[in-house]
C-alpha positions in Angstrom: 141.0 38.9 96.6 139.7 40.0 100.0 142.1 43.0 100.0 141.0 44.0 96.5 137.4 43.8 97.4 138.0 45.9 100.5 139.7 48.6 98.4 136.8 48.7 96.0 134.2 49.1 98.8 136.4 51.7 100.4 136.6 53.8 97.1 132.8 53.4 96.7 132.1 54.7 100.2 134.5 57.6 99.8 132.8 58.6 96.5 129.3 58.4 98.1 130.4 60.5 101.1 132.0 63.1 98.8 128.8 63.3 96.8 126.7 63.8 99.9 129.0 66.6 101.1 128.9 68.3 97.8 125.1 68.2 97.6 124.8 69.5 101.2 127.3 72.3 101.1 127.1 73.6 97.5 123.6 74.6 96.7 124.8 77.2 94.3 126.6 74.6 92.2 123.4 72.5 92.1 121.4 75.4 90.9 124.0 76.1 88.3 123.8 72.5 87.2 120.0 72.7 86.9 120.4 76.0 85.0 122.8 74.3 82.6 120.3 71.4 82.1 117.5 73.8 81.4 119.7 75.8 79.0 120.6 72.6 77.1 117.0 71.6 76.9 116.0 75.1 75.6 118.8 74.9 73.0 117.5 71.5 71.8 113.9 72.8 71.4 115.2 76.0 69.7 117.3 73.9 67.2 114.2 71.8 66.5 112.2 74.9 65.4 115.2 76.8 63.8 114.2 75.6 60.3 110.9 77.5 60.6 112.5 80.9 61.1 115.8 80.8 59.1 114.3 81.9 55.8 112.0 84.6 54.6 109.3 85.9 57.0 109.4 83.1 59.5 107.0 84.0 62.3 108.5 83.1 65.7 105.3 84.1 67.6 103.3 81.3 65.9 105.7 78.7 67.3 105.5 79.8 70.9 102.4 77.7 71.6 103.9 74.5 70.2 107.2 75.2 72.1 105.2 75.6 75.3 103.5 72.2 74.9 106.8 70.5 74.0 108.5 72.0 77.1 105.7 71.0 79.4 105.8 67.5 78.0 109.5 67.2 79.0 109.1 68.8 82.5 108.1 66.4 85.3 104.7 67.5 86.7 104.2 70.3 84.2 101.2 68.7 82.4 98.1 68.7 84.6 94.7 67.0 84.1 92.2 69.8 84.7 89.5 67.2 85.8 91.4 65.6 88.7 94.0 68.4 89.2 96.8 65.8 89.2 100.0 65.5 87.2 100.0 63.6 84.0 102.8 60.9 84.2 104.7 59.3 81.3 103.2 55.9 81.8 99.5 56.9 82.0 97.1 56.8 79.1 96.0 60.2 78.0 93.6 62.0 75.6 94.3 65.3 73.8 91.5 67.8 72.8 91.7 68.7 69.1 90.4 72.2 69.9 92.6 73.4 72.8 95.1 70.5 72.8 94.7 70.2 76.6 95.7 66.8 77.9 93.5 64.7 80.2 93.8 61.3 81.8 91.9 58.7 79.8 89.7 57.5 82.7 88.9 61.1 83.6 87.8 62.2 80.2 85.8 59.0 79.7 83.9 59.6 82.9 83.5 63.3 82.0 82.0 62.4 78.6 79.7 59.8 80.1 78.4 62.1 82.8 77.9 65.0 80.4 75.8 62.8 78.0 73.8 61.4 80.9 73.0 64.8 82.3 71.9 66.3 79.0 69.8 63.2 77.9 68.1 62.9 81.3 66.6 66.4 81.2 63.4 65.0 79.5 62.1 61.6 80.0 61.0 61.3 76.4 64.4 61.7 74.9 66.4 59.8 77.7 68.9 57.6 76.0 67.5 58.0 72.5 69.2 61.1 71.0 72.9 61.4 70.3 73.7 64.3 72.6 77.2 65.8 72.3 79.6 66.2 75.2 82.0 69.3 75.6 85.7 69.6 76.3 86.2 70.5 80.0 88.4 73.5 79.0 87.4 75.0 75.6 83.8 73.6 75.5 84.5 72.2 72.0 81.6 69.7 71.4 82.2 66.1 70.4 79.7 63.5 69.2 78.9 60.4 71.3 80.9 58.3 68.7 84.0 60.5 69.4 84.1 59.4 73.1 87.7 58.2 73.5 88.0 54.4 74.2 91.6 53.7 73.3 94.9 55.4 74.0 96.7 56.8 70.9 99.7 58.9 70.4 99.5 62.6 69.5 99.3 62.0 65.8 96.8 59.1 66.1 99.0 56.5 64.3 100.0 54.2 67.1 97.7 52.6 69.7 99.2 52.3 73.2 102.6 53.9 72.3 105.4 52.3 74.3 107.3 54.4 76.9 110.6 55.5 75.4 112.8 57.8 77.5 114.4 59.2 74.3 111.0 60.4 72.9 108.4 63.0 73.9 106.1 61.2 76.5 103.0 59.7 74.8 104.7 60.1 71.3 105.2 57.3 68.8 108.4 58.9 67.4 107.1 58.9 63.8 106.6 62.0 61.6 103.4 63.8 62.6 101.9 64.1 59.0 98.7 65.9 60.2 97.2 68.5 57.9 98.0 72.1 58.7 95.2 74.3 59.9 94.2 76.3 57.9 94.6 73.6 55.2 97.3 74.4 52.6 97.8 71.0 51.1 101.0 70.2 53.1 101.5 68.1 56.2 103.4 68.6 59.5 107.0 67.5 59.3 107.8 67.4 63.1 107.9 64.1 65.0 104.7 63.2 66.8 104.3 66.1 69.2 101.7 67.6 71.7 99.9 70.8 71.0 99.0 72.4 67.6 101.2 71.9 64.6 103.5 74.9 63.9 102.9 77.1 60.8 103.7 75.4 57.5 107.4 75.7 56.8 107.2 74.9 53.0 108.5 77.4 50.6 106.1 78.5 47.8 106.3 81.2 45.1 103.4 83.7 45.4 102.6 87.3 44.5 101.1 90.1 46.6 97.4 90.9 47.2 97.2 93.4 44.4 99.1 91.1 41.9 101.4 94.0 40.9 104.6 92.7 42.4 106.7 89.8 41.0 106.2 86.4 42.6 108.8 85.7 45.3 109.5 82.5 47.4 107.9 82.7 50.9 106.8 80.4 53.7 103.5 78.6 52.9 102.2 79.9 56.3 103.0 83.5 55.3 102.4 83.2 51.6 100.0 86.2 51.6 101.9 89.4 51.6 101.6 93.1 50.8 103.8 95.0 48.5 102.8 98.3 50.3 102.0 100.0 46.9 98.6 101.7 46.4 95.8 99.2 45.7 94.3 101.2 42.7 91.1 99.1 42.4 87.8 101.0 41.7 85.5 101.4 44.7 81.8 100.6 44.7 81.0 104.2 44.1 82.4 103.8 40.6 84.1 107.2 40.7 87.2 106.9 42.9 90.0 104.3 43.3 91.3 102.6 46.5 94.2 104.5 47.9 95.1 102.1 50.7 98.3 100.1 50.5 98.1 96.6 49.0 95.7 94.7 51.2 93.8 91.4 51.5 90.0 91.0 50.8 87.6 93.6 49.4 88.4 97.3 49.4 86.9 99.4 52.1 84.0 101.8 51.4 84.9 105.0 49.7 86.0 107.5 52.4 85.2 110.6 50.4 82.1 112.9 50.9 79.8 114.3 48.2 76.4 116.0 47.9 73.7 113.4 47.1 69.9 113.5 46.7 67.6 111.3 48.6 65.5 108.6 46.9 62.5 110.8 46.4 64.7 113.8 45.3 63.3 116.3 47.6 66.4 116.8 49.7 70.1 117.1 49.0 72.8 116.5 51.7 76.5 115.8 52.1 77.0 112.1 52.6 79.7 109.5 52.3 80.4 108.5 48.7 80.1 104.8 49.7 76.3 105.2 50.5 74.7 107.0 47.6 71.1 105.8 48.4 69.4 107.4 51.4 65.9 108.2 52.5 64.6 111.4 53.9 61.9 111.6 56.6 59.2 113.4 54.5 55.9 111.8 53.3 55.7 111.3 49.6 52.4 113.3 49.2 52.0 112.5 45.5 48.4 112.3 44.2 47.3 108.7 43.6 45.8 107.6 40.3 42.3 108.0 41.8 42.8 111.8 42.1 41.2 112.0 45.5 44.0 110.8 47.8 47.7 111.3 48.1 50.6 108.8 48.8 51.2 108.4 52.5 54.5 106.4 52.1 57.8 108.0 53.4 60.4 108.8 50.8 60.4 105.8 48.5 61.6 104.6 45.1 59.4 104.0 42.1 55.7 104.6 41.5 53.3 105.2 44.4 50.9 102.5 43.2 47.0 102.3 43.2 44.8 103.9 45.8 44.3 101.4 48.7 40.5 102.2 48.8 39.8 101.4 45.2 38.3 98.1 44.1 36.0 95.7 46.1 36.2 95.9 49.9 35.0 93.7 52.8 32.9 94.9 55.7 34.6 94.8 59.2 33.4 91.3 59.9 34.8 90.1 56.5 31.4 88.4 55.6 30.1 90.9 53.0 31.9 92.5 50.0 31.0 96.0 48.6 32.0 97.8 45.4 32.1 101.5 46.3 34.0 104.6 45.2 37.3 105.3 47.1 35.6 108.4 48.6 33.0 106.3 50.5 33.6 104.1 53.6 32.4 100.5 53.7 29.2 100.2 55.8 28.6 97.4 58.4 26.6 94.4 57.2 24.4 94.1 60.3 25.3 90.4 60.8 26.9 89.1 64.0 30.6 89.6 64.2 31.5 85.9 65.1 35.3 86.7 65.4 37.2 84.5 67.9 37.9 86.5 71.0 41.2 86.7 72.7 40.3 83.7 75.0 40.4 81.5 71.9 37.2 79.7 72.9 34.2 82.1 72.5 33.2 84.3 69.6 32.1 87.9 69.5 28.3 88.2 69.8 28.0 91.9 68.7 26.8 93.2 65.4 29.4 93.8 62.6 31.4 96.6 64.0 34.6 98.6 63.4 37.5 98.4 65.8 38.6 95.5 68.1 36.1 93.2 69.7 35.4 93.6 73.4 36.8 91.4 76.2 35.1 88.0 76.7 32.9 88.3 79.8 31.4 84.8 80.0 31.7 82.9 83.3 33.3 79.5 83.0 34.8 76.8 85.2 38.5 77.4 84.9 41.4 75.2 86.0 44.4 76.8 87.4 47.7 76.6 85.5 49.0 73.7 87.6 45.7 71.8 87.3 45.2 71.2 91.0 42.3 73.7 91.6 39.1 74.9 89.7 37.1 78.1 90.0 34.1 79.8 88.3 35.2 83.2 86.9 35.1 85.4 83.8 36.8 83.8 80.8 39.1 86.7 80.1 40.7 86.6 83.6 43.6 84.1 84.1 43.3 81.8 87.2 46.5 81.2 89.1 46.4 79.4 92.4 48.6 80.0 95.4 50.1 76.5 95.5 53.9 76.4 95.1 55.4 73.8 92.9 57.5 71.2 94.8 59.1 69.6 91.8 62.9 69.7 91.6 64.5 71.8 89.0 67.0 70.5 86.5 69.8 70.9 89.0 68.0 68.3 91.2 69.0 70.3 94.2 66.4 73.1 94.5 62.6 73.1 94.3 60.7 75.1 91.8 58.7 77.1 94.4 56.8 78.9 91.6 53.1 79.6 92.2 50.8 77.5 90.1 53.5 76.0 88.0 52.2 74.2 84.8 55.0 71.6 85.1 57.6 73.1 82.8 59.7 74.3 85.6 62.3 76.9 84.5 66.0 76.2 84.9 67.5 76.9 88.2 68.6 80.5 88.5 70.7 80.1 91.6 74.5 80.1 91.6 76.1 76.6 91.9 78.5 77.7 94.7 80.2 74.3 95.0 84.0 74.3 95.7 85.9 73.5 92.5 88.7 70.9 92.3 91.2 73.6 92.9 89.9 74.1 96.5 90.3 77.9 96.0 87.2 79.0 94.1 83.6 78.2 93.9 81.6 77.4 90.7 80.3 80.6 89.2 77.9 78.9 86.9 74.2 78.6 87.4 73.2 75.6 89.6 73.6 72.4 87.5 73.8 68.7 87.7 76.9 66.6 87.6 80.5 67.7 88.0 81.5 71.4 87.7 83.8 72.5 84.9 87.4 72.9 85.9 88.5 76.1 87.4 89.4 78.5 84.5 91.8 80.6 86.7 95.5 80.3 86.6 98.0 81.0 89.4 101.5 82.4 89.1 104.0 80.4 91.2 106.9 82.8 91.9 110.4 82.5 93.3 111.4 84.1 96.5 112.3 87.4 94.9 109.3 87.4 92.6 111.3 88.0 89.4 110.7 84.5 88.0 107.3 82.9 87.8 105.5 80.0 86.2 101.8 79.9 85.4 99.9 76.8 86.5 96.3 75.8 86.7 94.6 76.9 89.8 95.0 74.3 92.5 98.4 73.2 91.3 100.3 75.9 93.2 100.4 73.8 96.3 102.3 70.9 94.6 104.2 72.9 92.0 107.8 73.5 92.7 108.8 77.1 92.5 110.8 78.0 89.4 114.6 78.2 89.4 115.4 81.9 89.6 118.5 83.1 87.7 118.8 86.2 89.8 121.4 86.6 92.5 120.3 86.4 96.1 120.1 90.0 97.5 119.9 89.3 101.2 122.6 90.9 103.4 125.3 88.7 104.8 124.7 87.3 108.3 128.4 86.8 109.2 131.2 89.3 109.6 132.0 89.5 105.9 131.0 92.6 104.0 129.4 90.6 101.2 128.2 87.0 101.0 129.0 84.4 98.4 127.1 84.7 95.1 124.3 82.3 94.9 120.9 82.1 93.2 117.6 83.3 94.6 116.2 80.7 97.0 113.7 80.1 99.8 114.6 79.7 103.4 117.8 80.7 105.0 121.0 81.3 102.9 123.5 78.5 102.8 126.4 78.6 105.2 129.2 81.0 104.3 132.2 79.2 102.9 134.5 82.2 102.5 137.8 82.2 104.4 137.4 83.7 107.9 140.5 86.0 107.5 140.3 87.1 111.2 143.7 88.0 112.8 144.7 85.4 115.4 145.7 86.9 118.7 148.6 84.6 119.6 150.6 84.5 116.3 149.1 87.2 114.2 148.3 85.0 111.2 145.0 85.2 109.3 142.5 82.4 110.0 142.2 80.4 106.8 139.3 78.2 107.9 135.8 78.6 106.3 133.5 81.1 108.0 132.2 79.8 111.3 130.0 82.6 112.5 126.9 80.5 112.1 127.8 76.9 112.8 125.3 74.2 113.8 126.1 72.9 117.3 124.2 70.0 119.0 122.8 71.0 122.3 124.1 69.2 125.4 122.2 68.7 128.6 118.8 68.7 127.0 115.9 67.1 128.7 115.4 63.6 127.3 111.7 62.8 126.4 110.1 60.0 128.4 108.4 58.6 125.3 107.4 59.3 121.7 104.3 61.2 122.9 106.4 63.9 124.4 107.6 66.5 121.9 111.0 68.1 122.3 110.6 71.7 123.5 114.0 72.9 122.2 115.8 72.3 118.9 118.5 69.6 118.9 120.9 71.9 117.1 121.5 75.6 117.6 123.3 78.1 115.4 126.2 79.8 117.1 129.6 81.4 116.4 132.6 79.2 117.0 136.1 80.5 117.9 138.8 80.3 115.3 140.5 77.0 115.1 144.2 76.7 116.1 146.6 78.2 113.7 147.8 75.6 111.1 150.6 77.7 109.4 153.6 75.3 109.1 156.8 76.4 111.0 160.0 74.4 110.5 161.3 72.8 113.8 164.1 70.4 114.7 163.3 67.4 116.9 164.9 66.9 120.3 167.4 64.3 119.0 168.2 66.4 116.0 167.1 63.7 113.6 165.0 65.8 111.3 163.5 69.2 110.6 159.7 69.0 110.2 157.0 71.7 109.6 154.8 72.0 112.7 151.5 73.8 113.0 151.9 77.3 114.4 149.9 76.5 117.5 152.1 73.4 118.3 155.5 75.0 117.8 158.0 73.8 120.5 160.5 71.0 121.4 159.0 67.7 120.1 160.0 64.1 119.8 160.0 62.6 116.3 159.1 59.2 117.9 162.2 57.6 116.4 164.8 55.6 118.4 167.7 57.8 119.6 170.3 55.8 117.6 173.4 57.1 119.3 176.3 54.5 119.9 176.5 53.3 123.5 179.9 52.9 125.4 179.9 49.2 124.5 180.2 50.2 120.9 177.9 47.3 120.0 174.4 48.7 120.6 172.6 52.0 120.0 170.3 53.9 122.3 166.7 52.6 121.8 165.2 55.3 123.9 162.5 57.5 122.1 163.9 60.7 120.6 165.1 62.8 123.6 167.2 65.7 124.5 171.0 65.0 124.6 173.4 67.2 126.6 176.6 67.6 124.5 179.8 68.5 126.3 182.7 70.4 124.9 185.0 67.4 124.9 182.4 65.4 122.8 182.6 66.3 119.2 180.9 63.2 117.8 177.2 63.7 117.4 176.7 60.0 117.1 178.1 59.3 120.6 175.6 58.7 123.4 175.1 61.4 126.0 174.4 61.1 129.8 170.6 61.0 129.1 170.9 57.9 126.9 170.4 54.4 128.2 173.3 52.3 129.6 173.8 48.9 128.0 172.7 46.1 130.4 172.7 43.3 127.9 175.1 40.3 127.8 177.6 39.9 125.1 175.9 39.1 121.8 178.9 38.7 119.6 179.0 35.6 117.4 180.7 32.5 119.0 183.2 30.2 117.2 181.6 27.5 115.1 180.6 24.6 117.4 180.7 26.6 120.7 177.2 26.6 122.3 178.3 28.6 125.4 177.7 32.4 125.7 180.4 34.8 126.5 180.9 35.0 130.2 181.6 38.8 130.1 178.9 41.5 129.8 178.6 43.4 126.5 182.1 44.6 125.8 184.2 46.0 123.0 186.8 43.9 121.2 187.1 40.1 120.9 185.7 37.6 123.4 188.1 35.3 125.5 188.6 31.6 124.5 185.9 29.2 126.0 187.3 26.9 128.7 184.1 25.1 129.6 184.0 21.2 129.3 181.8 20.0 126.5 180.0 16.7 126.7 180.0 14.8 123.5 179.2 11.2 122.3 181.7 8.9 120.8 181.3 7.6 117.2 179.5 4.5 118.4 177.0 6.7 120.4 177.5 4.7 123.6 180.1 6.4 125.7 180.0 10.1 126.8 183.3 12.0 126.6 184.2 15.4 128.2 186.5 17.7 126.2 187.3 21.4 126.5 185.2 23.5 124.2 188.1 25.4 122.7 189.8 22.1 121.7 186.7 21.1 119.7 186.3 24.5 118.1 189.9 24.8 117.0 190.6 21.1 116.0 190.6 19.9 112.4 188.7 16.9 111.1 191.3 14.2 112.1 191.8 15.7 115.5 188.0 15.8 116.0 187.8 12.1 115.1 190.5 11.2 117.6 188.8 13.3 120.3 185.5 11.5 119.7 186.9 8.0 119.8 186.2 5.9 123.0 188.9 3.2 122.2 186.4 0.4 122.4 185.3 -2.2 119.8 182.6 -1.0 117.5 179.2 -2.4 118.6 177.6 -2.2 115.1 176.5 -5.3 113.2 177.8 -6.1 109.7 175.3 -7.1 107.0 176.2 -10.7 107.6 175.0 -10.4 111.2 178.4 -10.5 113.0 179.9 -7.7 115.1 182.4 -5.2 113.6 185.9 -6.1 114.8 187.3 -2.5 114.4 187.8 0.1 117.2 185.3 2.9 117.6 185.3 4.8 114.3 183.2 7.3 112.3 181.2 6.4 109.2 180.2 2.9 107.9 181.9 -0.3 109.1 184.3 -2.0 106.6 182.9 -5.3 105.1 185.7 -7.8 105.8 184.2 -10.4 108.2 186.6 -13.3 108.7 184.6 -15.3 111.2 184.1 -19.1 110.5 180.6 -20.3 109.5 179.2 -23.9 108.7 178.1 -24.7 105.1 176.0 -27.9 104.2 175.0 -29.7 101.1 171.4 -29.6 99.8 170.5 -32.8 101.6 172.1 -31.5 104.8 174.4 -34.6 105.2 177.8 -33.0 104.3 179.0 -29.8 106.3 182.2 -27.7 106.3 183.5 -24.5 108.1 184.5 -21.5 105.8 185.1 -17.7 106.2 181.9 -15.5 106.3 183.0 -13.0 103.6 183.6 -15.9 101.1 180.1 -17.3 101.7 178.6 -13.8 101.2 180.5 -13.5 97.9 179.3 -17.0 96.7 182.9 -18.1 96.2 182.4 -21.6 98.0 179.4 -24.1 97.5 179.0 -27.9 98.6 177.3 -30.4 96.3 175.7 -33.9 97.3 177.8 -37.0 96.5 176.6 -40.6 95.4 175.9 -41.7 98.9 173.5 -38.8 99.3 171.7 -39.8 96.1 171.3 -43.5 97.2 169.9 -42.5 100.5 167.4 -40.2 98.8 166.3 -43.1 96.5 165.7 -45.5 99.4 163.7 -42.9 101.2 161.4 -42.5 98.2 160.8 -46.2 97.8 159.9 -46.5 101.4 157.4 -43.8 101.1 155.8 -45.6 98.1 155.4 -48.9 100.0 153.8 -47.1 102.9 151.4 -45.4 100.6 150.5 -48.6 98.9 149.8 -50.4 102.2 147.6 -47.5 103.3 145.6 -47.8 100.1 145.1 -51.6 100.6 143.9 -51.0 104.1 141.5 -48.4 102.9 140.0 -50.8 100.3 139.5 -53.5 102.9 137.7 -51.1 105.2 135.4 -49.8 102.4 134.6 -53.4 101.4 133.5 -54.3 104.9 131.2 -51.2 105.1 129.6 -52.2 101.7 128.9 -55.7 102.8 127.3 -54.5 106.1 125.1 -52.1 104.1 123.9 -54.8 101.7 123.0 -57.1 104.6 120.9 -54.4 106.1 119.0 -53.9 102.8 118.3 -57.7 102.4 116.6 -57.9 105.9 114.0 -55.4 104.9 112.8 -57.3 101.7 109.5 -59.0 101.7 109.4 -62.8 102.4 106.6 -63.6 99.9 108.3 -62.6 96.7 107.1 -64.0 93.5 108.6 -67.3 92.5 108.6 -66.5 88.8 110.9 -63.4 89.4 114.0 -63.6 87.3 117.3 -62.7 89.1 119.4 -60.3 87.2 123.2 -60.7 87.8 125.1 -57.4 88.1 128.3 -56.6 86.2 131.6 -56.0 88.0 131.4 -52.3 87.2 127.9 -52.1 88.7 129.0 -53.9 91.8 132.3 -52.1 92.6 131.8 -48.6 91.0 131.3 -47.0 94.4 134.6 -48.4 95.6 136.6 -47.6 92.4 135.9 -43.8 92.6 137.6 -43.2 96.0 140.4 -45.5 95.1 141.2 -43.6 91.9 141.2 -40.4 93.8 143.7 -41.7 96.4 146.0 -43.0 93.7 146.1 -39.6 92.0 147.0 -37.9 95.2 149.8 -40.2 96.0 151.3 -39.9 92.5 151.2 -36.1 92.8 153.0 -36.2 96.1 155.7 -38.5 94.8 156.3 -36.3 91.8 156.6 -33.3 94.0 159.3 -34.9 96.3 161.2 -36.2 93.3 161.5 -32.7 92.0 162.9 -31.5 95.4 
């Protein structure tokens, strides 16, 4: 298990190291992988919208805006909140504007709406917090009501509240069908899954005719159902004389483009004018005589009758107090009353007589207040009074004072520029000075690749954190190594990756081409650098420097034979020469028993020696003893050094034990090793009696022998009857085999009976003695009890005589126990 686990960890480490090396040394492959990923994503989005353009008159341009929003939703960091200039992440609550479809963080747009409503409602104290002021979108200025302030997080289509994060769906999408009404409304609904941005043009197919209704109805996309057949329109123009010659078009026909001679309204002049405007007025006065006959019409070229004379009928005097009925040839006289018209001051009246023309200026002196109400002065009524006091109130921006002379309190809006730095940190607010937060920067910035051919447009301020786009163009920088052209790789920032082309330089010693990767710009760690004394001391020189390394030794394989001629192995070109294969020499030594164990070495072969397996003068000389196998049972080594042929017989004395393991015998080794089984038994016999004991306990009578002793003991042993009175001498082997047994006779039985009777008499005597002793103890106890009784006992006390059982029950119990014990002992002996 431990070995298996070690192998698994080893494989994992090797895979991790390989991955790190590939990521470090193959930037071009990484870029190609990113390009493939972007290409796949583009194909997926294109396949999503392919159904909108596969049939008649599908407009691809209308889909670009929706595609852009979907692509930005999938790209990390592409969606930016214009309020805080930060990326919109997948797990953050957002709100989308219904006008420009820009996406904002939910807390940002809520704060924006609250601040906007507060600023607008706080302009006047009377309306503060009472009216329902709208708030605008930070980007498109589309106005929303107070009730439209977002309070909950919904998906793009508005069906699901707090949509869960799903890596397989568009971020902030519920994954259901959008079903929003198309704009402009056509009666159909969007069929895409819940998506950001505007809905694409309606893809439904409808049957419709052209604008002029002349062509046959054909099936077309609902979004492009209005079409032109390109035939002449043919409808009559407003002039009523000509027809529209334009191709089939939408809406009303344009004015008639032709020119004709037409009279003016009064008919005095004729001019060439557009047929579309037949009515026109000349600049001459009418001049016709009015019905009064005294005056002429003073109107400029007009239509219809001139009307009555304006001086006919009853007319008022100039002050409008008296009415006169005079001919139109006479002027209305003044009435002589005071004028009494309100003068321009609006306070006093005209004191002159009824007069023609305007009234004169009011010249009365009054106490006038200045416009701001802080000062008073006596002066003519017609002159305005403005003091020199400057208003110190703050304008609506709450930053600058009004500073207008004699301000009545309605201070004008601030006319200075805001000038505050916007959230992008690049521009200043161009609006008029205002309260609250400035609108987001409307500018956009192009983030370009190194060569400038590829760019991505981002909101101003995001160019610092936006990663430059992946450029598909090839890097055009010249190579920095000795190669004529560098490896193909994509446009990039910074220095080009190290060259991995083969060096291909001609090596000086062997003439081969260097196959190693290009090493003209290798990173080498500096040696002998000054070590900093602490973290506060910054290194003055880089730890690694880029320098050219010499070509490595030539590795072209050249076949070479080793010194001992064991093998032919390919050696690197730079290491070609005599070499040792590290094996043992293996040549047979002169002893013909061993081989040379010296490491592969050069061997000088003479003309007389034709065997390549035979040792040479450089081989080792055998210094070992004879290692040939000895005869079975011989523990002695060969006395000769390592030699060819058979070993001589062993003549050393061998010490052995006899069969009974008591006596040591000395025998020549060769006799033991060459003897058979019987001869070995005779050589191992000490000629003494065997000291082993038989199972009966007697000593074996045989001479020293191998193996187990024979069981034939003939020694005499004594045998008795069961009562031990009769005894006889018999052979031991017969007793062991239960062939002889001695039984008791009549005499033995009589003696046994007498002995039992004697034991009974002795037991009975002992019992009687025990009874007498107990009776004596009882009498002594009763005597002690009588002495303690009172002397003055009552005379009428009746003496109760005890029964025999009551008197002797204490003696009978021990006696019975003794009898039982004696009987049991007797029974036991009788059985034996």
